[in-house]
mmCIF file of the N, C-alpha and C atoms, coordinates in Angstrom:
data_MODEL
# 
_entry.id   MODEL 
# 
loop_
_atom_site.group_PDB 
_atom_site.id 
_atom_site.type_symbol 
_atom_site.label_atom_id 
_atom_site.label_alt_id 
_atom_site.label_comp_id 
_atom_site.label_asym_id 
_atom_site.label_entity_id 
_atom_site.label_seq_id 
_atom_site.pdbx_PDB_ins_code 
_atom_site.Cartn_x 
_atom_site.Cartn_y 
_atom_site.Cartn_z 
_atom_site.occupancy 
_atom_site.B_iso_or_equiv 
_atom_site.pdbx_formal_charge 
_atom_site.auth_seq_id 
_atom_site.auth_comp_id 
_atom_site.auth_asym_id 
_atom_site.auth_atom_id 
_atom_site.pdbx_PDB_model_num 
ATOM 1   N N  . MET A 1 1  ? -45.980 49.585 -70.525 1.00 0.00 ? 1  MET A N  1 
ATOM 2   C CA . MET A 1 1  ? -47.065 49.211 -69.660 1.00 0.00 ? 1  MET A CA 1 
ATOM 3   C C  . MET A 1 1  ? -48.322 48.896 -70.467 1.00 0.00 ? 1  MET A C  1 
ATOM 4   N N  . ARG A 1 2  ? -48.539 49.663 -71.520 1.00 0.00 ? 2  ARG A N  1 
ATOM 5   C CA . ARG A 1 2  ? -49.701 49.402 -72.372 1.00 0.00 ? 2  ARG A CA 1 
ATOM 6   C C  . ARG A 1 2  ? -49.622 48.031 -73.029 1.00 0.00 ? 2  ARG A C  1 
ATOM 7   N N  . PHE A 1 3  ? -48.432 47.677 -73.457 1.00 0.00 ? 3  PHE A N  1 
ATOM 8   C CA . PHE A 1 3  ? -48.255 46.387 -74.113 1.00 0.00 ? 3  PHE A CA 1 
ATOM 9   C C  . PHE A 1 3  ? -48.581 45.252 -73.148 1.00 0.00 ? 3  PHE A C  1 
ATOM 10  N N  . LEU A 1 4  ? -48.098 45.364 -71.919 1.00 0.00 ? 4  LEU A N  1 
ATOM 11  C CA . LEU A 1 4  ? -48.360 44.342 -70.915 1.00 0.00 ? 4  LEU A CA 1 
ATOM 12  C C  . LEU A 1 4  ? -49.857 44.241 -70.625 1.00 0.00 ? 4  LEU A C  1 
ATOM 13  N N  . THR A 1 5  ? -50.536 45.362 -70.532 1.00 0.00 ? 5  THR A N  1 
ATOM 14  C CA . THR A 1 5  ? -51.984 45.357 -70.298 1.00 0.00 ? 5  THR A CA 1 
ATOM 15  C C  . THR A 1 5  ? -52.718 44.721 -71.468 1.00 0.00 ? 5  THR A C  1 
ATOM 16  N N  . ALA A 1 6  ? -52.289 45.011 -72.687 1.00 0.00 ? 6  ALA A N  1 
ATOM 17  C CA . ALA A 1 6  ? -52.922 44.424 -73.864 1.00 0.00 ? 6  ALA A CA 1 
ATOM 18  C C  . ALA A 1 6  ? -52.720 42.907 -73.903 1.00 0.00 ? 6  ALA A C  1 
ATOM 19  N N  . VAL A 1 7  ? -51.537 42.465 -73.587 1.00 0.00 ? 7  VAL A N  1 
ATOM 20  C CA . VAL A 1 7  ? -51.259 41.031 -73.579 1.00 0.00 ? 7  VAL A CA 1 
ATOM 21  C C  . VAL A 1 7  ? -52.081 40.334 -72.509 1.00 0.00 ? 7  VAL A C  1 
ATOM 22  N N  . MET A 1 8  ? -52.174 40.939 -71.337 1.00 0.00 ? 8  MET A N  1 
ATOM 23  C CA . MET A 1 8  ? -52.981 40.354 -70.267 1.00 0.00 ? 8  MET A CA 1 
ATOM 24  C C  . MET A 1 8  ? -54.456 40.331 -70.652 1.00 0.00 ? 8  MET A C  1 
ATOM 25  N N  . GLY A 1 9  ? -54.913 41.376 -71.310 1.00 0.00 ? 9  GLY A N  1 
ATOM 26  C CA . GLY A 1 9  ? -56.301 41.426 -71.748 1.00 0.00 ? 9  GLY A CA 1 
ATOM 27  C C  . GLY A 1 9  ? -56.633 40.316 -72.728 1.00 0.00 ? 9  GLY A C  1 
ATOM 28  N N  . ILE A 1 10 ? -55.749 40.071 -73.655 1.00 0.00 ? 10 ILE A N  1 
ATOM 29  C CA . ILE A 1 10 ? -55.959 38.997 -74.629 1.00 0.00 ? 10 ILE A CA 1 
ATOM 30  C C  . ILE A 1 10 ? -55.958 37.638 -73.939 1.00 0.00 ? 10 ILE A C  1 
ATOM 31  N N  . ALA A 1 11 ? -55.058 37.449 -72.993 1.00 0.00 ? 11 ALA A N  1 
ATOM 32  C CA . ALA A 1 11 ? -55.008 36.184 -72.250 1.00 0.00 ? 11 ALA A CA 1 
ATOM 33  C C  . ALA A 1 11 ? -56.276 35.989 -71.431 1.00 0.00 ? 11 ALA A C  1 
ATOM 34  N N  . ILE A 1 12 ? -56.782 37.050 -70.852 1.00 0.00 ? 12 ILE A N  1 
ATOM 35  C CA . ILE A 1 12 ? -57.987 36.959 -70.037 1.00 0.00 ? 12 ILE A CA 1 
ATOM 36  C C  . ILE A 1 12 ? -59.206 36.663 -70.910 1.00 0.00 ? 12 ILE A C  1 
ATOM 37  N N  . LEU A 1 13 ? -59.243 37.194 -72.110 1.00 0.00 ? 13 LEU A N  1 
ATOM 38  C CA . LEU A 1 13 ? -60.366 36.895 -73.003 1.00 0.00 ? 13 LEU A CA 1 
ATOM 39  C C  . LEU A 1 13 ? -60.439 35.404 -73.304 1.00 0.00 ? 13 LEU A C  1 
ATOM 40  N N  . GLY A 1 14 ? -59.305 34.763 -73.451 1.00 0.00 ? 14 GLY A N  1 
ATOM 41  C CA . GLY A 1 14 ? -59.293 33.317 -73.653 1.00 0.00 ? 14 GLY A CA 1 
ATOM 42  C C  . GLY A 1 14 ? -59.753 32.569 -72.423 1.00 0.00 ? 14 GLY A C  1 
ATOM 43  N N  . LEU A 1 15 ? -59.469 33.119 -71.273 1.00 0.00 ? 15 LEU A N  1 
ATOM 44  C CA . LEU A 1 15 ? -59.869 32.483 -70.022 1.00 0.00 ? 15 LEU A CA 1 
ATOM 45  C C  . LEU A 1 15 ? -61.333 32.729 -69.692 1.00 0.00 ? 15 LEU A C  1 
ATOM 46  N N  . SER A 1 16 ? -61.913 33.812 -70.198 1.00 0.00 ? 16 SER A N  1 
ATOM 47  C CA . SER A 1 16 ? -63.272 34.186 -69.795 1.00 0.00 ? 16 SER A CA 1 
ATOM 48  C C  . SER A 1 16 ? -64.319 33.167 -70.217 1.00 0.00 ? 16 SER A C  1 
ATOM 49  N N  . ALA A 1 17 ? -64.054 32.407 -71.248 1.00 0.00 ? 17 ALA A N  1 
ATOM 50  C CA . ALA A 1 17 ? -65.017 31.401 -71.683 1.00 0.00 ? 17 ALA A CA 1 
ATOM 51  C C  . ALA A 1 17 ? -64.688 30.024 -71.108 1.00 0.00 ? 17 ALA A C  1 
ATOM 52  N N  . CYS A 1 18 ? -63.790 29.972 -70.155 1.00 0.00 ? 18 CYS A N  1 
ATOM 53  C CA . CYS A 1 18 ? -63.378 28.706 -69.565 1.00 0.00 ? 18 CYS A CA 1 
ATOM 54  C C  . CYS A 1 18 ? -64.392 28.260 -68.525 1.00 0.00 ? 18 CYS A C  1 
ATOM 55  N N  . GLY A 1 19 ? -64.901 27.060 -68.677 1.00 0.00 ? 19 GLY A N  1 
ATOM 56  C CA . GLY A 1 19 ? -65.856 26.518 -67.716 1.00 0.00 ? 19 GLY A CA 1 
ATOM 57  C C  . GLY A 1 19 ? -66.942 25.736 -68.428 1.00 0.00 ? 19 GLY A C  1 
ATOM 58  N N  . ASP A 1 20 ? -67.600 24.864 -67.680 1.00 0.00 ? 20 ASP A N  1 
ATOM 59  C CA . ASP A 1 20 ? -68.648 24.034 -68.267 1.00 0.00 ? 20 ASP A CA 1 
ATOM 60  C C  . ASP A 1 20 ? -70.033 24.650 -68.122 1.00 0.00 ? 20 ASP A C  1 
ATOM 61  N N  . THR A 1 21 ? -70.235 25.452 -67.101 1.00 0.00 ? 21 THR A N  1 
ATOM 62  C CA . THR A 1 21 ? -71.548 26.047 -66.862 1.00 0.00 ? 21 THR A CA 1 
ATOM 63  C C  . THR A 1 21 ? -71.448 27.564 -66.971 1.00 0.00 ? 21 THR A C  1 
ATOM 64  N N  . ALA A 1 22 ? -72.597 28.207 -67.067 1.00 0.00 ? 22 ALA A N  1 
ATOM 65  C CA . ALA A 1 22 ? -72.613 29.672 -67.148 1.00 0.00 ? 22 ALA A CA 1 
ATOM 66  C C  . ALA A 1 22 ? -72.026 30.292 -65.888 1.00 0.00 ? 22 ALA A C  1 
ATOM 67  N N  . THR A 1 23 ? -72.231 29.654 -64.754 1.00 0.00 ? 23 THR A N  1 
ATOM 68  C CA . THR A 1 23 ? -71.690 30.177 -63.497 1.00 0.00 ? 23 THR A CA 1 
ATOM 69  C C  . THR A 1 23 ? -70.168 30.145 -63.499 1.00 0.00 ? 23 THR A C  1 
ATOM 70  N N  . GLU A 1 24 ? -69.586 29.063 -63.974 1.00 0.00 ? 24 GLU A N  1 
ATOM 71  C CA . GLU A 1 24 ? -68.122 28.967 -64.029 1.00 0.00 ? 24 GLU A CA 1 
ATOM 72  C C  . GLU A 1 24 ? -67.549 29.972 -65.016 1.00 0.00 ? 24 GLU A C  1 
ATOM 73  N N  . ARG A 1 25 ? -68.193 30.134 -66.161 1.00 0.00 ? 25 ARG A N  1 
ATOM 74  C CA . ARG A 1 25 ? -67.717 31.108 -67.147 1.00 0.00 ? 25 ARG A CA 1 
ATOM 75  C C  . ARG A 1 25 ? -67.829 32.526 -66.608 1.00 0.00 ? 25 ARG A C  1 
ATOM 76  N N  . ALA A 1 26 ? -68.902 32.829 -65.888 1.00 0.00 ? 26 ALA A N  1 
ATOM 77  C CA . ALA A 1 26 ? -69.057 34.161 -65.301 1.00 0.00 ? 26 ALA A CA 1 
ATOM 78  C C  . ALA A 1 26 ? -67.987 34.413 -64.243 1.00 0.00 ? 26 ALA A C  1 
ATOM 79  N N  . ALA A 1 27 ? -67.682 33.393 -63.453 1.00 0.00 ? 27 ALA A N  1 
ATOM 80  C CA . ALA A 1 27 ? -66.665 33.549 -62.411 1.00 0.00 ? 27 ALA A CA 1 
ATOM 81  C C  . ALA A 1 27 ? -65.286 33.792 -63.004 1.00 0.00 ? 27 ALA A C  1 
ATOM 82  N N  . THR A 1 28 ? -64.901 33.001 -63.983 1.00 0.00 ? 28 THR A N  1 
ATOM 83  C CA . THR A 1 28 ? -63.575 33.195 -64.579 1.00 0.00 ? 28 THR A CA 1 
ATOM 84  C C  . THR A 1 28 ? -63.508 34.515 -65.336 1.00 0.00 ? 28 THR A C  1 
ATOM 85  N N  . GLY A 1 29 ? -64.591 34.888 -65.986 1.00 0.00 ? 29 GLY A N  1 
ATOM 86  C CA . GLY A 1 29 ? -64.618 36.182 -66.677 1.00 0.00 ? 29 GLY A CA 1 
ATOM 87  C C  . GLY A 1 29 ? -64.534 37.346 -65.711 1.00 0.00 ? 29 GLY A C  1 
ATOM 88  N N  . GLY A 1 30 ? -65.220 37.238 -64.581 1.00 0.00 ? 30 GLY A N  1 
ATOM 89  C CA . GLY A 1 30 ? -65.171 38.296 -63.576 1.00 0.00 ? 30 GLY A CA 1 
ATOM 90  C C  . GLY A 1 30 ? -63.796 38.458 -62.970 1.00 0.00 ? 30 GLY A C  1 
ATOM 91  N N  . ILE A 1 31 ? -63.147 37.340 -62.672 1.00 0.00 ? 31 ILE A N  1 
ATOM 92  C CA . ILE A 1 31 ? -61.793 37.402 -62.106 1.00 0.00 ? 31 ILE A CA 1 
ATOM 93  C C  . ILE A 1 31 ? -60.824 38.000 -63.121 1.00 0.00 ? 31 ILE A C  1 
ATOM 94  N N  . GLY A 1 32 ? -60.932 37.553 -64.353 1.00 0.00 ? 32 GLY A N  1 
ATOM 95  C CA . GLY A 1 32 ? -60.052 38.080 -65.394 1.00 0.00 ? 32 GLY A CA 1 
ATOM 96  C C  . GLY A 1 32 ? -60.272 39.558 -65.630 1.00 0.00 ? 32 GLY A C  1 
ATOM 97  N N  . GLY A 1 33 ? -61.527 39.966 -65.664 1.00 0.00 ? 33 GLY A N  1 
ATOM 98  C CA . GLY A 1 33 ? -61.825 41.385 -65.857 1.00 0.00 ? 33 GLY A CA 1 
ATOM 99  C C  . GLY A 1 33 ? -61.324 42.231 -64.710 1.00 0.00 ? 33 GLY A C  1 
ATOM 100 N N  . ALA A 1 34 ? -61.422 41.714 -63.489 1.00 0.00 ? 34 ALA A N  1 
ATOM 101 C CA . ALA A 1 34 ? -60.952 42.460 -62.322 1.00 0.00 ? 34 ALA A CA 1 
ATOM 102 C C  . ALA A 1 34 ? -59.447 42.661 -62.357 1.00 0.00 ? 34 ALA A C  1 
ATOM 103 N N  . VAL A 1 35 ? -58.730 41.667 -62.847 1.00 0.00 ? 35 VAL A N  1 
ATOM 104 C CA . VAL A 1 35 ? -57.277 41.777 -62.934 1.00 0.00 ? 35 VAL A CA 1 
ATOM 105 C C  . VAL A 1 35 ? -56.877 42.861 -63.923 1.00 0.00 ? 35 VAL A C  1 
ATOM 106 N N  . VAL A 1 36 ? -57.575 42.944 -65.039 1.00 0.00 ? 36 VAL A N  1 
ATOM 107 C CA . VAL A 1 36 ? -57.196 43.886 -66.086 1.00 0.00 ? 36 VAL A CA 1 
ATOM 108 C C  . VAL A 1 36 ? -57.728 45.287 -65.822 1.00 0.00 ? 36 VAL A C  1 
ATOM 109 N N  . ALA A 1 37 ? -59.002 45.409 -65.410 1.00 0.00 ? 37 ALA A N  1 
ATOM 110 C CA . ALA A 1 37 ? -59.603 46.743 -65.362 1.00 0.00 ? 37 ALA A CA 1 
ATOM 111 C C  . ALA A 1 37 ? -60.305 47.070 -64.054 1.00 0.00 ? 37 ALA A C  1 
ATOM 112 N N  . GLY A 1 38 ? -60.061 46.324 -63.012 1.00 0.00 ? 38 GLY A N  1 
ATOM 113 C CA . GLY A 1 38 ? -60.660 46.651 -61.727 1.00 0.00 ? 38 GLY A CA 1 
ATOM 114 C C  . GLY A 1 38 ? -62.130 46.268 -61.641 1.00 0.00 ? 38 GLY A C  1 
ATOM 115 N N  . PRO A 1 39 ? -62.901 46.952 -60.800 1.00 0.00 ? 39 PRO A N  1 
ATOM 116 C CA . PRO A 1 39 ? -64.308 46.597 -60.591 1.00 0.00 ? 39 PRO A CA 1 
ATOM 117 C C  . PRO A 1 39 ? -65.168 46.645 -61.855 1.00 0.00 ? 39 PRO A C  1 
ATOM 118 N N  . ALA A 1 40 ? -64.952 47.647 -62.676 1.00 0.00 ? 40 ALA A N  1 
ATOM 119 C CA . ALA A 1 40 ? -65.729 47.732 -63.917 1.00 0.00 ? 40 ALA A CA 1 
ATOM 120 C C  . ALA A 1 40 ? -65.393 46.557 -64.833 1.00 0.00 ? 40 ALA A C  1 
ATOM 121 N N  . GLY A 1 41 ? -64.144 46.172 -64.887 1.00 0.00 ? 41 GLY A N  1 
ATOM 122 C CA . GLY A 1 41 ? -63.740 45.018 -65.684 1.00 0.00 ? 41 GLY A CA 1 
ATOM 123 C C  . GLY A 1 41 ? -64.330 43.724 -65.166 1.00 0.00 ? 41 GLY A C  1 
ATOM 124 N N  . ALA A 1 42 ? -64.511 43.628 -63.848 1.00 0.00 ? 42 ALA A N  1 
ATOM 125 C CA . ALA A 1 42 ? -65.117 42.435 -63.263 1.00 0.00 ? 42 ALA A CA 1 
ATOM 126 C C  . ALA A 1 42 ? -66.557 42.287 -63.719 1.00 0.00 ? 42 ALA A C  1 
ATOM 127 N N  . VAL A 1 43 ? -67.271 43.394 -63.772 1.00 0.00 ? 43 VAL A N  1 
ATOM 128 C CA . VAL A 1 43 ? -68.667 43.353 -64.223 1.00 0.00 ? 43 VAL A CA 1 
ATOM 129 C C  . VAL A 1 43 ? -68.737 42.960 -65.691 1.00 0.00 ? 43 VAL A C  1 
ATOM 130 N N  . VAL A 1 44 ? -67.918 43.583 -66.511 1.00 0.00 ? 44 VAL A N  1 
ATOM 131 C CA . VAL A 1 44 ? -67.927 43.278 -67.950 1.00 0.00 ? 44 VAL A CA 1 
ATOM 132 C C  . VAL A 1 44 ? -67.460 41.849 -68.196 1.00 0.00 ? 44 VAL A C  1 
ATOM 133 N N  . GLY A 1 45 ? -66.401 41.425 -67.547 1.00 0.00 ? 45 GLY A N  1 
ATOM 134 C CA . GLY A 1 45 ? -65.893 40.062 -67.730 1.00 0.00 ? 45 GLY A CA 1 
ATOM 135 C C  . GLY A 1 45 ? -66.896 39.013 -67.286 1.00 0.00 ? 45 GLY A C  1 
ATOM 136 N N  . GLY A 1 46 ? -67.554 39.260 -66.173 1.00 0.00 ? 46 GLY A N  1 
ATOM 137 C CA . GLY A 1 46 ? -68.572 38.324 -65.702 1.00 0.00 ? 46 GLY A CA 1 
ATOM 138 C C  . GLY A 1 46 ? -69.751 38.237 -66.643 1.00 0.00 ? 46 GLY A C  1 
ATOM 139 N N  . THR A 1 47 ? -70.170 39.370 -67.154 1.00 0.00 ? 47 THR A N  1 
ATOM 140 C CA . THR A 1 47 ? -71.294 39.391 -68.101 1.00 0.00 ? 47 THR A CA 1 
ATOM 141 C C  . THR A 1 47 ? -70.941 38.672 -69.391 1.00 0.00 ? 47 THR A C  1 
ATOM 142 N N  . LEU A 1 48 ? -69.769 38.954 -69.930 1.00 0.00 ? 48 LEU A N  1 
ATOM 143 C CA . LEU A 1 48 ? -69.358 38.293 -71.167 1.00 0.00 ? 48 LEU A CA 1 
ATOM 144 C C  . LEU A 1 48 ? -69.123 36.808 -70.949 1.00 0.00 ? 48 LEU A C  1 
ATOM 145 N N  . GLY A 1 49 ? -68.577 36.444 -69.815 1.00 0.00 ? 49 GLY A N  1 
ATOM 146 C CA . GLY A 1 49 ? -68.351 35.037 -69.518 1.00 0.00 ? 49 GLY A CA 1 
ATOM 147 C C  . GLY A 1 49 ? -69.661 34.274 -69.426 1.00 0.00 ? 49 GLY A C  1 
ATOM 148 N N  . ALA A 1 50 ? -70.668 34.865 -68.814 1.00 0.00 ? 50 ALA A N  1 
ATOM 149 C CA . ALA A 1 50 ? -71.973 34.206 -68.683 1.00 0.00 ? 50 ALA A CA 1 
ATOM 150 C C  . ALA A 1 50 ? -72.698 34.141 -70.011 1.00 0.00 ? 50 ALA A C  1 
ATOM 151 N N  . ALA A 1 51 ? -72.455 35.109 -70.884 1.00 0.00 ? 51 ALA A N  1 
ATOM 152 C CA . ALA A 1 51 ? -73.176 35.171 -72.151 1.00 0.00 ? 51 ALA A CA 1 
ATOM 153 C C  . ALA A 1 51 ? -72.593 34.236 -73.216 1.00 0.00 ? 51 ALA A C  1 
ATOM 154 N N  . THR A 1 52 ? -71.382 33.754 -73.023 1.00 0.00 ? 52 THR A N  1 
ATOM 155 C CA . THR A 1 52 ? -70.779 32.891 -74.034 1.00 0.00 ? 52 THR A CA 1 
ATOM 156 C C  . THR A 1 52 ? -71.419 31.521 -74.018 1.00 0.00 ? 52 THR A C  1 
ATOM 157 N N  . THR A 1 53 ? -71.504 30.942 -75.185 1.00 0.00 ? 53 THR A N  1 
ATOM 158 C CA . THR A 1 53 ? -72.066 29.586 -75.309 1.00 0.00 ? 53 THR A CA 1 
ATOM 159 C C  . THR A 1 53 ? -71.000 28.676 -75.886 1.00 0.00 ? 53 THR A C  1 
ATOM 160 N N  . GLU A 1 54 ? -71.168 27.421 -75.656 1.00 0.00 ? 54 GLU A N  1 
ATOM 161 C CA . GLU A 1 54 ? -70.197 26.458 -76.169 1.00 0.00 ? 54 GLU A CA 1 
ATOM 162 C C  . GLU A 1 54 ? -70.643 25.911 -77.490 1.00 0.00 ? 54 GLU A C  1 
# 
């Protein structure tokens, strides 16, 4: 189970920076974080997604 969670986490990190605007990156990061770690992951994923630059 840990291996599957780690693989999903790595895949979500690649997805978190997906998008053209900060809003799109925050949305994809939030969704990815929610899938991996629930509500706390959604907050972290959204924050990291919004903070990434191209």
